All heavy atoms as TSV, in Angstrom:
chain	resi	resn	atom	element	x	y	z
A	1	MET	N	N	24.146	25.324	36.921
A	1	MET	CA	C	23.786	23.986	36.588
A	1	MET	C	C	22.550	23.987	35.674
A	1	MET	O	O	21.562	24.626	35.967
A	1	MET	CB	C	23.496	23.188	37.883
A	1	MET	CG	C	23.161	21.785	37.611
A	1	MET	SD	S	23.048	20.938	39.193
A	1	MET	CE	C	22.080	19.577	38.760
A	2	VAL	N	N	22.612	23.241	34.594
A	2	VAL	CA	C	21.513	23.204	33.646
A	2	VAL	C	C	20.799	21.858	33.855
A	2	VAL	O	O	21.403	20.805	33.915
A	2	VAL	CB	C	22.031	23.250	32.192
A	2	VAL	CG1	C	20.919	23.101	31.199
A	2	VAL	CG2	C	22.798	24.540	31.965
A	3	VAL	N	N	19.474	21.964	34.005
A	3	VAL	CA	C	18.687	20.761	34.182
A	3	VAL	C	C	17.864	20.542	32.934
A	3	VAL	O	O	17.152	21.435	32.451
A	3	VAL	CB	C	17.730	20.913	35.417
A	3	VAL	CG1	C	16.866	19.686	35.535
A	3	VAL	CG2	C	18.540	21.175	36.655
A	4	PHE	N	N	17.957	19.369	32.403
A	4	PHE	CA	C	17.181	19.022	31.192
A	4	PHE	C	C	15.959	18.251	31.597
A	4	PHE	O	O	16.013	17.321	32.388
A	4	PHE	CB	C	18.013	18.188	30.197
A	4	PHE	CG	C	19.133	18.974	29.595
A	4	PHE	CD1	C	20.419	18.947	30.111
A	4	PHE	CD2	C	18.878	19.741	28.481
A	4	PHE	CE1	C	21.413	19.683	29.573
A	4	PHE	CE2	C	19.905	20.499	27.915
A	4	PHE	CZ	C	21.170	20.443	28.460
A	5	GLU	N	N	14.852	18.632	31.061
A	5	GLU	CA	C	13.578	17.975	31.375
A	5	GLU	C	C	13.281	17.016	30.203
A	5	GLU	O	O	13.401	17.361	29.062
A	5	GLU	CB	C	12.481	19.014	31.439
A	5	GLU	CG	C	11.175	18.478	31.954
A	5	GLU	CD	C	10.204	19.618	32.067
A	5	GLU	OE1	O	10.552	20.717	32.569
A	5	GLU	OE2	O	9.013	19.426	31.683
A	6	ARG	N	N	12.918	15.796	30.546
A	6	ARG	CA	C	12.560	14.834	29.523
A	6	ARG	C	C	11.195	15.129	29.007
A	6	ARG	O	O	10.211	15.133	29.749
A	6	ARG	CB	C	12.629	13.407	30.116
A	6	ARG	CG	C	12.420	12.345	29.078
A	6	ARG	CD	C	12.627	10.979	29.681
A	6	ARG	NE	N	12.371	9.948	28.740
A	6	ARG	CZ	C	13.309	9.353	27.969
A	6	ARG	NH1	N	14.576	9.662	28.167
A	6	ARG	NH2	N	13.003	8.395	27.126
A	7	VAL	N	N	11.110	15.399	27.723
A	7	VAL	CA	C	9.838	15.734	27.105
A	7	VAL	C	C	9.466	14.604	26.138
A	7	VAL	O	O	10.279	14.129	25.356
A	7	VAL	CB	C	9.970	17.059	26.294
A	7	VAL	CG1	C	8.684	17.373	25.576
A	7	VAL	CG2	C	10.425	18.185	27.218
A	8	GLN	N	N	8.234	14.139	26.311
A	8	GLN	CA	C	7.781	13.080	25.440
A	8	GLN	C	C	7.449	13.648	24.047
A	8	GLN	O	O	6.744	14.635	23.970
A	8	GLN	CB	C	6.559	12.402	26.015
A	8	GLN	CG	C	6.083	11.233	25.228
A	8	GLN	CD	C	4.900	10.516	25.906
A	8	GLN	OE1	O	4.358	11.033	26.863
A	8	GLN	NE2	N	4.542	9.382	25.392
A	9	LYS	N	N	8.023	13.016	23.030
A	9	LYS	CA	C	7.712	13.464	21.675
A	9	LYS	C	C	6.352	13.024	21.267
A	9	LYS	O	O	5.930	11.931	21.601
A	9	LYS	CB	C	8.779	12.863	20.728
A	9	LYS	CG	C	10.155	13.451	20.900
A	9	LYS	CD	C	11.180	12.746	20.064
A	9	LYS	CE	C	10.848	12.636	18.586
A	9	LYS	NZ	N	11.863	12.050	17.760
A	10	PRO	N	N	5.658	13.839	20.522
A	10	PRO	CA	C	4.359	13.417	20.014
A	10	PRO	C	C	4.551	12.298	18.987
A	10	PRO	O	O	5.616	12.210	18.379
A	10	PRO	CB	C	3.780	14.660	19.352
A	10	PRO	CG	C	4.943	15.523	19.098
A	10	PRO	CD	C	5.985	15.185	20.088
A	11	PRO	N	N	3.577	11.427	18.854
A	11	PRO	CA	C	3.734	10.362	17.872
A	11	PRO	C	C	3.876	10.896	16.477
A	11	PRO	O	O	3.243	11.904	16.078
A	11	PRO	CB	C	2.428	9.576	18.002
A	11	PRO	CG	C	1.444	10.489	18.659
A	11	PRO	CD	C	2.279	11.476	19.461
A	12	GLU	N	N	4.727	10.280	15.729
A	12	GLU	CA	C	4.972	10.747	14.347
A	12	GLU	C	C	3.860	10.217	13.475
A	12	GLU	O	O	3.391	9.108	13.585
A	12	GLU	CB	C	6.324	10.204	13.826
A	12	GLU	CG	C	7.520	10.844	14.488
A	12	GLU	CD	C	8.807	10.409	13.886
A	12	GLU	OE1	O	8.821	10.070	12.683
A	12	GLU	OE2	O	9.800	10.347	14.586
A	13	ARG	N	N	3.432	11.090	12.606
A	13	ARG	CA	C	2.436	10.722	11.576
A	13	ARG	C	C	3.182	10.342	10.316
A	13	ARG	O	O	4.024	11.091	9.846
A	13	ARG	CB	C	1.474	11.830	11.288
A	13	ARG	CG	C	0.579	12.174	12.436
A	13	ARG	CD	C	-0.402	13.265	12.097
A	13	ARG	NE	N	-0.098	13.947	10.847
A	13	ARG	CZ	C	-0.787	14.939	10.356
A	13	ARG	NH1	N	-1.840	15.366	10.994
A	13	ARG	NH2	N	-0.498	15.525	9.211
A	14	SER	N	N	2.847	9.244	9.795
A	14	SER	CA	C	3.468	8.872	8.501
A	14	SER	C	C	2.439	8.175	7.645
A	14	SER	O	O	1.530	7.519	8.160
A	14	SER	CB	C	4.649	7.975	8.722
A	14	SER	OG	O	4.286	6.711	9.205
A	15	THR	N	N	2.598	8.345	6.393
A	15	THR	CA	C	1.746	7.682	5.439
A	15	THR	C	C	2.516	7.491	4.159
A	15	THR	O	O	3.492	8.177	3.882
A	15	THR	CB	C	0.456	8.500	5.174
A	15	THR	OG1	O	-0.398	7.749	4.298
A	15	THR	CG2	C	0.767	9.849	4.591
A	16	ASN	N	N	2.116	6.543	3.413
A	16	ASN	CA	C	2.754	6.273	2.125
A	16	ASN	C	C	1.804	6.832	1.048
A	16	ASN	O	O	0.807	6.253	0.740
A	16	ASN	CB	C	2.917	4.781	1.961
A	16	ASN	CG	C	3.815	4.427	0.802
A	16	ASN	OD1	O	4.386	5.301	0.205
A	16	ASN	ND2	N	3.947	3.161	0.539
A	17	THR	N	N	2.156	8.022	0.548
A	17	THR	CA	C	1.245	8.710	-0.406
A	17	THR	C	C	2.012	8.887	-1.744
A	17	THR	O	O	2.876	9.724	-1.856
A	17	THR	CB	C	0.872	10.090	0.106
A	17	THR	OG1	O	0.307	9.915	1.400
A	17	THR	CG2	C	-0.070	10.779	-0.795
A	18	PRO	N	N	1.659	8.058	-2.725
A	18	PRO	CA	C	2.265	8.222	-4.029
A	18	PRO	C	C	1.825	9.542	-4.686
A	18	PRO	O	O	0.685	9.959	-4.547
A	18	PRO	CB	C	1.732	7.081	-4.859
A	18	PRO	CG	C	1.124	6.114	-3.864
A	18	PRO	CD	C	0.731	6.942	-2.683
A	19	TYR	N	N	2.749	10.189	-5.356
A	19	TYR	CA	C	2.471	11.420	-6.069
A	19	TYR	C	C	3.258	11.485	-7.358
A	19	TYR	O	O	4.242	10.755	-7.493
A	19	TYR	CB	C	2.839	12.658	-5.202
A	19	TYR	CG	C	4.268	12.778	-4.938
A	19	TYR	CD1	C	5.096	13.474	-5.835
A	19	TYR	CD2	C	4.872	12.161	-3.852
A	19	TYR	CE1	C	6.456	13.558	-5.606
A	19	TYR	CE2	C	6.209	12.242	-3.648
A	19	TYR	CZ	C	7.023	12.957	-4.557
A	19	TYR	OH	O	8.336	13.031	-4.327
A	20	ASP	N	N	2.857	12.272	-8.276
A	20	ASP	CA	C	3.610	12.404	-9.506
A	20	ASP	C	C	3.272	13.786	-10.129
A	20	ASP	O	O	2.141	14.243	-10.042
A	20	ASP	CB	C	3.304	11.314	-10.485
A	20	ASP	CG	C	4.228	11.296	-11.665
A	20	ASP	OD1	O	5.404	11.704	-11.506
A	20	ASP	OD2	O	3.801	10.878	-12.785
A	21	GLY	N	N	4.222	14.343	-10.797
A	21	GLY	CA	C	4.032	15.548	-11.593
A	21	GLY	C	C	4.661	15.257	-12.952
A	21	GLY	O	O	5.730	14.664	-12.991
A	22	SER	N	N	3.993	15.635	-14.015
A	22	SER	CA	C	4.571	15.317	-15.295
A	22	SER	C	C	4.315	16.438	-16.285
A	22	SER	O	O	3.409	17.256	-16.137
A	22	SER	CB	C	4.006	14.007	-15.826
A	22	SER	OG	O	2.625	14.181	-16.098
A	23	HIS	N	N	5.126	16.418	-17.322
A	23	HIS	CA	C	5.015	17.395	-18.396
A	23	HIS	C	C	5.477	16.727	-19.648
A	23	HIS	O	O	6.645	16.273	-19.740
A	23	HIS	CB	C	5.906	18.618	-18.084
A	23	HIS	CG	C	5.740	19.737	-19.063
A	23	HIS	ND1	N	6.389	19.744	-20.259
A	23	HIS	CD2	C	4.963	20.836	-18.995
A	23	HIS	CE1	C	6.036	20.867	-20.892
A	23	HIS	NE2	N	5.208	21.536	-20.172
A	24	LYS	N	N	4.634	16.550	-20.591
A	24	LYS	CA	C	4.948	15.821	-21.815
A	24	LYS	C	C	5.724	16.730	-22.743
A	24	LYS	O	O	5.301	17.800	-23.112
A	24	LYS	CB	C	3.665	15.310	-22.474
A	24	LYS	CG	C	3.960	14.423	-23.659
A	24	LYS	CD	C	2.693	13.781	-24.189
A	24	LYS	CE	C	3.017	12.834	-25.267
A	24	LYS	NZ	N	1.835	12.159	-25.741
A	25	ASN	N	N	6.901	16.294	-23.147
A	25	ASN	CA	C	7.763	16.907	-24.147
A	25	ASN	C	C	8.460	18.174	-23.717
A	25	ASN	O	O	9.374	18.621	-24.400
A	25	ASN	CB	C	7.000	17.145	-25.480
A	25	ASN	CG	C	6.493	15.876	-26.071
A	25	ASN	OD1	O	7.126	14.847	-25.931
A	25	ASN	ND2	N	5.396	15.926	-26.729
A	26	ASN	N	N	7.988	18.857	-22.690
A	26	ASN	CA	C	8.570	20.167	-22.248
A	26	ASN	C	C	8.658	21.184	-23.401
A	26	ASN	O	O	9.582	21.944	-23.486
A	26	ASN	CB	C	9.956	19.947	-21.642
A	26	ASN	CG	C	9.862	19.406	-20.230
A	26	ASN	OD1	O	8.865	19.566	-19.548
A	26	ASN	ND2	N	10.934	18.729	-19.793
A	27	HIS	N	N	7.658	21.164	-24.280
A	27	HIS	CA	C	7.623	22.121	-25.361
A	27	HIS	C	C	6.799	23.330	-24.980
A	27	HIS	O	O	5.888	23.238	-24.151
A	27	HIS	CB	C	6.982	21.500	-26.639
A	27	HIS	CG	C	7.858	20.494	-27.252
A	27	HIS	ND1	N	8.916	20.814	-28.076
A	27	HIS	CD2	C	7.830	19.122	-27.250
A	27	HIS	CE1	C	9.504	19.709	-28.539
A	27	HIS	NE2	N	8.858	18.665	-28.014
A	28	LYS	N	N	7.113	24.464	-25.562
A	28	LYS	CA	C	6.369	25.685	-25.329
A	28	LYS	C	C	4.923	25.475	-25.755
A	28	LYS	O	O	4.627	24.931	-26.798
A	28	LYS	CB	C	6.975	26.844	-26.102
A	28	LYS	CG	C	6.358	28.177	-25.749
A	28	LYS	CD	C	7.143	29.271	-26.463
A	28	LYS	CE	C	6.549	30.591	-26.014
A	28	LYS	NZ	N	7.303	31.752	-26.601
A	29	GLY	N	N	3.964	25.941	-24.900
A	29	GLY	CA	C	2.553	25.820	-25.218
A	29	GLY	C	C	1.928	24.558	-24.671
A	29	GLY	O	O	0.739	24.368	-24.753
A	30	SER	N	N	2.703	23.639	-24.099
A	30	SER	CA	C	2.119	22.445	-23.508
A	30	SER	C	C	1.991	22.652	-22.026
A	30	SER	O	O	2.491	23.596	-21.444
A	30	SER	CB	C	2.967	21.236	-23.827
A	30	SER	OG	O	4.271	21.394	-23.354
A	31	TYR	N	N	1.243	21.776	-21.369
A	31	TYR	CA	C	0.931	21.963	-19.965
A	31	TYR	C	C	1.362	20.808	-19.105
A	31	TYR	O	O	1.417	19.663	-19.542
A	31	TYR	CB	C	-0.620	22.128	-19.817
A	31	TYR	CG	C	-1.094	23.390	-20.507
A	31	TYR	CD1	C	-1.579	23.302	-21.811
A	31	TYR	CD2	C	-1.022	24.589	-19.868
A	31	TYR	CE1	C	-2.017	24.467	-22.449
A	31	TYR	CE2	C	-1.469	25.754	-20.517
A	31	TYR	CZ	C	-1.929	25.684	-21.800
A	31	TYR	OH	O	-2.332	26.789	-22.468
A	32	ALA	N	N	1.611	21.110	-17.831
A	32	ALA	CA	C	1.999	20.107	-16.842
A	32	ALA	C	C	0.843	19.873	-15.897
A	32	ALA	O	O	-0.069	20.699	-15.734
A	32	ALA	CB	C	3.222	20.567	-16.076
A	33	GLY	N	N	0.849	18.734	-15.216
A	33	GLY	CA	C	-0.189	18.422	-14.233
A	33	GLY	C	C	0.341	17.523	-13.107
A	33	GLY	O	O	1.501	17.077	-13.195
A	34	ILE	N	N	-0.506	17.324	-12.102
A	34	ILE	CA	C	-0.082	16.512	-10.950
A	34	ILE	C	C	-1.157	15.464	-10.658
A	34	ILE	O	O	-2.304	15.552	-11.047
A	34	ILE	CB	C	0.122	17.358	-9.686
A	34	ILE	CG1	C	-1.196	17.959	-9.219
A	34	ILE	CG2	C	1.170	18.440	-9.930
A	34	ILE	CD1	C	-1.170	18.366	-7.767
A	35	GLY	N	N	-0.706	14.457	-9.865
A	35	GLY	CA	C	-1.626	13.449	-9.335
A	35	GLY	C	C	-1.143	13.034	-7.976
A	35	GLY	O	O	0.038	12.797	-7.775
A	36	VAL	N	N	-2.098	12.955	-7.032
A	36	VAL	CA	C	-1.788	12.470	-5.659
A	36	VAL	C	C	-2.838	11.448	-5.328
A	36	VAL	O	O	-4.025	11.691	-5.490
A	36	VAL	CB	C	-1.824	13.637	-4.663
A	36	VAL	CG1	C	-1.507	13.126	-3.247
A	36	VAL	CG2	C	-0.842	14.754	-5.046
A	37	CYS	N	N	-2.412	10.315	-4.850
A	37	CYS	CA	C	-3.359	9.206	-4.518
A	37	CYS	C	C	-3.034	8.783	-3.059
A	37	CYS	O	O	-1.949	8.313	-2.770
A	37	CYS	CB	C	-3.146	8.018	-5.447
A	37	CYS	SG	S	-4.204	6.647	-5.097
A	38	TYR	N	N	-3.974	8.939	-2.188
A	38	TYR	CA	C	-3.774	8.636	-0.741
A	38	TYR	C	C	-3.877	7.156	-0.516
A	38	TYR	O	O	-4.683	6.433	-1.139
A	38	TYR	CB	C	-4.723	9.425	0.141
A	38	TYR	CG	C	-4.398	10.878	0.136
A	38	TYR	CD1	C	-4.838	11.721	-0.929
A	38	TYR	CD2	C	-3.628	11.410	1.108
A	38	TYR	CE1	C	-4.487	13.071	-0.920
A	38	TYR	CE2	C	-3.282	12.750	1.117
A	38	TYR	CZ	C	-3.714	13.558	0.055
A	38	TYR	OH	O	-3.360	14.880	0.034
A	39	GLU	N	N	-3.020	6.667	0.426
A	39	GLU	CA	C	-2.866	5.250	0.689
A	39	GLU	C	C	-4.172	4.556	1.005
A	39	GLU	O	O	-4.470	3.480	0.554
A	39	GLU	CB	C	-1.868	5.058	1.842
A	39	GLU	CG	C	-1.561	3.668	2.170
A	39	GLU	CD	C	-0.499	3.582	3.250
A	39	GLU	OE1	O	-0.712	4.234	4.299
A	39	GLU	OE2	O	0.478	2.880	3.075
A	40	ASN	N	N	-4.998	5.196	1.814
A	40	ASN	CA	C	-6.251	4.552	2.261
A	40	ASN	C	C	-7.378	4.745	1.252
A	40	ASN	O	O	-8.511	4.364	1.464
A	40	ASN	CB	C	-6.678	5.076	3.667
A	40	ASN	CG	C	-6.927	6.606	3.635
A	40	ASN	OD1	O	-6.895	7.210	2.602
A	40	ASN	ND2	N	-7.176	7.095	4.822
A	41	GLY	N	N	-7.121	5.399	0.109
A	41	GLY	CA	C	-8.063	5.589	-0.913
A	41	GLY	C	C	-9.126	6.642	-0.595
A	41	GLY	O	O	-10.098	6.806	-1.298
A	42	SER	N	N	-8.873	7.428	0.468
A	42	SER	CA	C	-9.864	8.403	0.890
A	42	SER	C	C	-9.928	9.589	-0.064
A	42	SER	O	O	-10.963	10.285	-0.138
A	42	SER	CB	C	-9.557	8.947	2.280
A	42	SER	OG	O	-8.299	9.635	2.265
A	43	LYS	N	N	-8.865	9.872	-0.798
A	43	LYS	CA	C	-8.852	11.061	-1.652
A	43	LYS	C	C	-7.885	10.902	-2.789
A	43	LYS	O	O	-6.839	10.224	-2.662
A	43	LYS	CB	C	-8.456	12.257	-0.761
A	43	LYS	CG	C	-8.595	13.585	-1.435
A	43	LYS	CD	C	-8.071	14.709	-0.612
A	43	LYS	CE	C	-8.717	14.794	0.711
A	43	LYS	NZ	N	-8.321	16.012	1.477
A	44	GLN	N	N	-8.174	11.516	-3.880
A	44	GLN	CA	C	-7.265	11.603	-5.004
A	44	GLN	C	C	-7.291	13.040	-5.543
A	44	GLN	O	O	-8.358	13.646	-5.580
A	44	GLN	CB	C	-7.653	10.643	-6.138
A	44	GLN	CG	C	-7.444	9.204	-5.782
A	44	GLN	CD	C	-7.723	8.288	-6.982
A	44	GLN	OE1	O	-8.035	8.762	-8.061
A	44	GLN	NE2	N	-7.627	6.995	-6.750
A	45	ILE	N	N	-6.169	13.530	-5.916
A	45	ILE	CA	C	-6.031	14.892	-6.456
A	45	ILE	C	C	-5.444	14.772	-7.846
A	45	ILE	O	O	-4.382	14.160	-8.037
A	45	ILE	CB	C	-5.161	15.803	-5.594
A	45	ILE	CG1	C	-5.701	15.903	-4.164
A	45	ILE	CG2	C	-4.998	17.162	-6.217
A	45	ILE	CD1	C	-4.737	16.625	-3.224
A	46	THR	N	N	-6.112	15.312	-8.821
A	46	THR	CA	C	-5.533	15.490	-10.151
A	46	THR	C	C	-5.870	16.898	-10.600
A	46	THR	O	O	-7.037	17.307	-10.529
A	46	THR	CB	C	-6.087	14.495	-11.183
A	46	THR	OG1	O	-7.509	14.580	-11.180
A	46	THR	CG2	C	-5.744	13.073	-10.815
A	47	GLU	N	N	-4.873	17.673	-10.961
A	47	GLU	CA	C	-5.100	19.048	-11.342
A	47	GLU	C	C	-3.920	19.544	-12.205
A	47	GLU	O	O	-2.833	19.032	-12.132
A	47	GLU	CB	C	-5.335	19.949	-10.149
A	47	GLU	CG	C	-4.239	19.951	-9.134
A	47	GLU	CD	C	-4.583	20.689	-7.852
A	47	GLU	OE1	O	-5.632	20.359	-7.263
A	47	GLU	OE2	O	-3.871	21.590	-7.476
A	48	PRO	N	N	-4.172	20.592	-12.988
A	48	PRO	CA	C	-3.120	21.158	-13.800
A	48	PRO	C	C	-2.154	21.967	-12.904
A	48	PRO	O	O	-2.559	22.474	-11.836
A	48	PRO	CB	C	-3.854	22.081	-14.768
A	48	PRO	CG	C	-5.129	22.412	-14.115
A	48	PRO	CD	C	-5.472	21.198	-13.244
A	49	LEU	N	N	-0.984	22.142	-13.389
A	49	LEU	CA	C	0.019	22.969	-12.679
A	49	LEU	C	C	-0.342	24.435	-12.909
A	49	LEU	O	O	-0.500	24.856	-14.062
A	49	LEU	CB	C	1.422	22.688	-13.210
A	49	LEU	CG	C	2.536	23.471	-12.613
A	49	LEU	CD1	C	2.724	23.148	-11.146
A	49	LEU	CD2	C	3.822	23.249	-13.397
A	50	PRO	N	N	-0.526	25.233	-11.873
A	50	PRO	CA	C	-0.859	26.671	-12.069
A	50	PRO	C	C	0.362	27.425	-12.529
A	50	PRO	O	O	1.509	27.020	-12.301
A	50	PRO	CB	C	-1.311	27.130	-10.694
A	50	PRO	CG	C	-0.648	26.191	-9.739
A	50	PRO	CD	C	-0.516	24.888	-10.456
A	51	GLY	N	N	0.134	28.574	-13.124
A	51	GLY	CA	C	1.216	29.474	-13.524
A	51	GLY	C	C	1.612	29.320	-15.001
A	51	GLY	O	O	1.234	28.401	-15.671
A	52	ASP	N	N	2.466	30.198	-15.395
A	52	ASP	CA	C	2.926	30.256	-16.799
A	52	ASP	C	C	4.104	29.287	-17.076
A	52	ASP	O	O	4.224	28.816	-18.174
A	52	ASP	CB	C	3.348	31.677	-17.211
A	52	ASP	CG	C	2.134	32.618	-17.223
A	52	ASP	OD1	O	1.008	32.146	-17.476
A	52	ASP	OD2	O	2.329	33.814	-17.007
A	53	LEU	N	N	4.950	29.153	-16.100
A	53	LEU	CA	C	6.116	28.287	-16.249
A	53	LEU	C	C	5.755	26.816	-16.034
A	53	LEU	O	O	5.538	26.393	-14.909
A	53	LEU	CB	C	7.238	28.695	-15.303
A	53	LEU	CG	C	8.563	27.987	-15.443
A	53	LEU	CD1	C	9.139	28.173	-16.863
A	53	LEU	CD2	C	9.580	28.535	-14.435
A	54	GLN	N	N	5.631	26.089	-17.059
A	54	GLN	CA	C	5.175	24.657	-17.067
A	54	GLN	C	C	6.370	23.707	-17.277
A	54	GLN	O	O	6.833	23.587	-18.431
A	54	GLN	CB	C	4.091	24.413	-18.103
A	54	GLN	CG	C	2.899	25.310	-17.952
A	54	GLN	CD	C	1.989	24.849	-16.821
A	54	GLN	OE1	O	1.629	23.661	-16.741
A	54	GLN	NE2	N	1.608	25.779	-15.984
A	55	THR	N	N	6.840	23.099	-16.219
A	55	THR	CA	C	7.945	22.154	-16.343
A	55	THR	C	C	7.636	20.915	-15.518
A	55	THR	O	O	6.848	20.973	-14.567
A	55	THR	CB	C	9.310	22.713	-15.899
A	55	THR	OG1	O	9.265	22.921	-14.486
A	55	THR	CG2	C	9.643	23.984	-16.596
A	56	ASN	N	N	8.298	19.790	-15.828
A	56	ASN	CA	C	8.092	18.586	-15.038
A	56	ASN	C	C	8.607	18.736	-13.625
A	56	ASN	O	O	8.021	18.192	-12.694
A	56	ASN	CB	C	8.678	17.373	-15.765
A	56	ASN	CG	C	10.177	17.515	-15.945
A	56	ASN	OD1	O	10.673	18.589	-16.230
A	56	ASN	ND2	N	10.886	16.379	-15.857
A	57	ASN	N	N	9.716	19.470	-13.425
A	57	ASN	CA	C	10.239	19.675	-12.108
A	57	ASN	C	C	9.319	20.470	-11.235
A	57	ASN	O	O	9.114	20.149	-10.030
A	57	ASN	CB	C	11.629	20.369	-12.142
A	57	ASN	CG	C	12.675	19.496	-12.775
A	57	ASN	OD1	O	12.586	18.274	-12.676
A	57	ASN	ND2	N	13.650	20.072	-13.426
A	58	ARG	N	N	8.726	21.525	-11.733
A	58	ARG	CA	C	7.759	22.299	-10.984
A	58	ARG	C	C	6.540	21.458	-10.654
A	58	ARG	O	O	5.981	21.560	-9.562
A	58	ARG	CB	C	7.330	23.580	-11.762
A	58	ARG	CG	C	8.416	24.662	-11.757
A	58	ARG	CD	C	7.905	25.960	-12.317
A	58	ARG	NE	N	6.983	26.547	-11.318
A	58	ARG	CZ	C	5.693	26.843	-11.581
A	58	ARG	NH1	N	5.205	26.641	-12.768
A	58	ARG	NH2	N	4.980	27.369	-10.649
A	59	ALA	N	N	6.139	20.628	-11.600
A	59	ALA	CA	C	4.966	19.762	-11.325
A	59	ALA	C	C	5.250	18.762	-10.212
A	59	ALA	O	O	4.388	18.524	-9.344
A	59	ALA	CB	C	4.574	19.027	-12.639
A	60	GLU	N	N	6.425	18.181	-10.184
A	60	GLU	CA	C	6.813	17.251	-9.113
A	60	GLU	C	C	6.756	17.972	-7.754
A	60	GLU	O	O	6.229	17.429	-6.803
A	60	GLU	CB	C	8.213	16.710	-9.356
A	60	GLU	CG	C	8.317	15.739	-10.498
A	60	GLU	CD	C	7.796	14.350	-10.152
A	60	GLU	OE1	O	7.539	14.039	-8.985
A	60	GLU	OE2	O	7.656	13.554	-11.103
A	61	LEU	N	N	7.343	19.138	-7.674
A	61	LEU	CA	C	7.345	19.893	-6.388
A	61	LEU	C	C	5.934	20.292	-5.973
A	61	LEU	O	O	5.574	20.249	-4.799
A	61	LEU	CB	C	8.273	21.115	-6.492
A	61	LEU	CG	C	9.737	20.832	-6.566
A	61	LEU	CD1	C	10.527	22.070	-6.879
A	61	LEU	CD2	C	10.226	20.168	-5.346
A	62	TYR	N	N	5.145	20.758	-6.935
A	62	TYR	CA	C	3.769	21.134	-6.644
A	62	TYR	C	C	2.956	19.943	-6.139
A	62	TYR	O	O	2.117	20.096	-5.238
A	62	TYR	CB	C	3.149	21.766	-7.892
A	62	TYR	CG	C	1.808	22.343	-7.625
A	62	TYR	CD1	C	1.626	23.449	-6.766
A	62	TYR	CD2	C	0.644	21.806	-8.198
A	62	TYR	CE1	C	0.363	23.974	-6.491
A	62	TYR	CE2	C	-0.610	22.340	-7.974
A	62	TYR	CZ	C	-0.725	23.391	-7.131
A	62	TYR	OH	O	-1.963	23.951	-6.899
A	63	ALA	N	N	3.218	18.759	-6.696
A	63	ALA	CA	C	2.494	17.553	-6.241
A	63	ALA	C	C	2.823	17.276	-4.763
A	63	ALA	O	O	1.912	16.931	-3.971
A	63	ALA	CB	C	2.897	16.359	-7.099
A	64	VAL	N	N	4.069	17.425	-4.378
A	64	VAL	CA	C	4.441	17.235	-2.981
A	64	VAL	C	C	3.774	18.274	-2.108
A	64	VAL	O	O	3.217	17.979	-1.015
A	64	VAL	CB	C	5.993	17.317	-2.813
A	64	VAL	CG1	C	6.367	17.340	-1.332
A	64	VAL	CG2	C	6.631	16.167	-3.505
A	65	ILE	N	N	3.752	19.513	-2.517
A	65	ILE	CA	C	3.113	20.594	-1.744
A	65	ILE	C	C	1.642	20.324	-1.557
A	65	ILE	O	O	1.116	20.413	-0.458
A	65	ILE	CB	C	3.326	21.972	-2.447
A	65	ILE	CG1	C	4.780	22.359	-2.338
A	65	ILE	CG2	C	2.414	23.019	-1.847
A	65	ILE	CD1	C	5.138	23.539	-3.223
A	66	ARG	N	N	0.959	19.925	-2.609
A	66	ARG	CA	C	-0.457	19.603	-2.548
A	66	ARG	C	C	-0.741	18.403	-1.634
A	66	ARG	O	O	-1.735	18.374	-0.864
A	66	ARG	CB	C	-1.102	19.378	-3.895
A	66	ARG	CG	C	-1.108	20.602	-4.774
A	66	ARG	CD	C	-2.120	21.619	-4.261
A	66	ARG	NE	N	-3.423	21.139	-4.487
A	66	ARG	CZ	C	-4.422	21.104	-3.589
A	66	ARG	NH1	N	-4.226	21.649	-2.381
A	66	ARG	NH2	N	-5.608	20.618	-3.885
A	67	ALA	N	N	0.130	17.397	-1.650
A	67	ALA	CA	C	0.015	16.255	-0.772
A	67	ALA	C	C	0.129	16.670	0.681
A	67	ALA	O	O	-0.617	16.187	1.542
A	67	ALA	CB	C	1.008	15.180	-1.135
A	68	LEU	N	N	1.061	17.560	0.968
A	68	LEU	CA	C	1.261	18.035	2.369
A	68	LEU	C	C	0.130	18.949	2.843
A	68	LEU	O	O	-0.183	19.000	4.011
A	68	LEU	CB	C	2.610	18.706	2.506
A	68	LEU	CG	C	3.796	17.843	2.303
A	68	LEU	CD1	C	5.091	18.684	2.268
A	68	LEU	CD2	C	3.909	16.803	3.424
A	69	GLU	N	N	-0.458	19.720	1.884
A	69	GLU	CA	C	-1.533	20.630	2.306
A	69	GLU	C	C	-2.797	19.893	2.670
A	69	GLU	O	O	-3.584	20.453	3.427
A	69	GLU	CB	C	-1.841	21.570	1.115
A	69	GLU	CG	C	-0.817	22.608	0.890
A	69	GLU	CD	C	-1.136	23.494	-0.318
A	69	GLU	OE1	O	-1.949	23.095	-1.171
A	69	GLU	OE2	O	-0.553	24.622	-0.372
A	70	THR	N	N	-3.043	18.718	2.137
A	70	THR	CA	C	-4.353	18.030	2.368
A	70	THR	C	C	-4.195	16.883	3.276
A	70	THR	O	O	-3.148	16.477	3.659
A	70	THR	CB	C	-4.929	17.572	1.024
A	70	THR	OG1	O	-4.010	16.752	0.392
A	70	THR	CG2	C	-5.295	18.736	0.138
């Protein structure tokens, strides 16, 4: 017989954090960057995309990663 124990879930944390990653023209030699703006105005992040491969898709993903890290 298997007995299941009712476990209370911890409260979910949620926030509405706008982010964006962009790359103008996607031409060789140009650079991509990110922006993250926190809902309560406590912090803003703007920085260039690290690495040699500069694309708008990488910038979007990096913006999400940076938002989750902070």
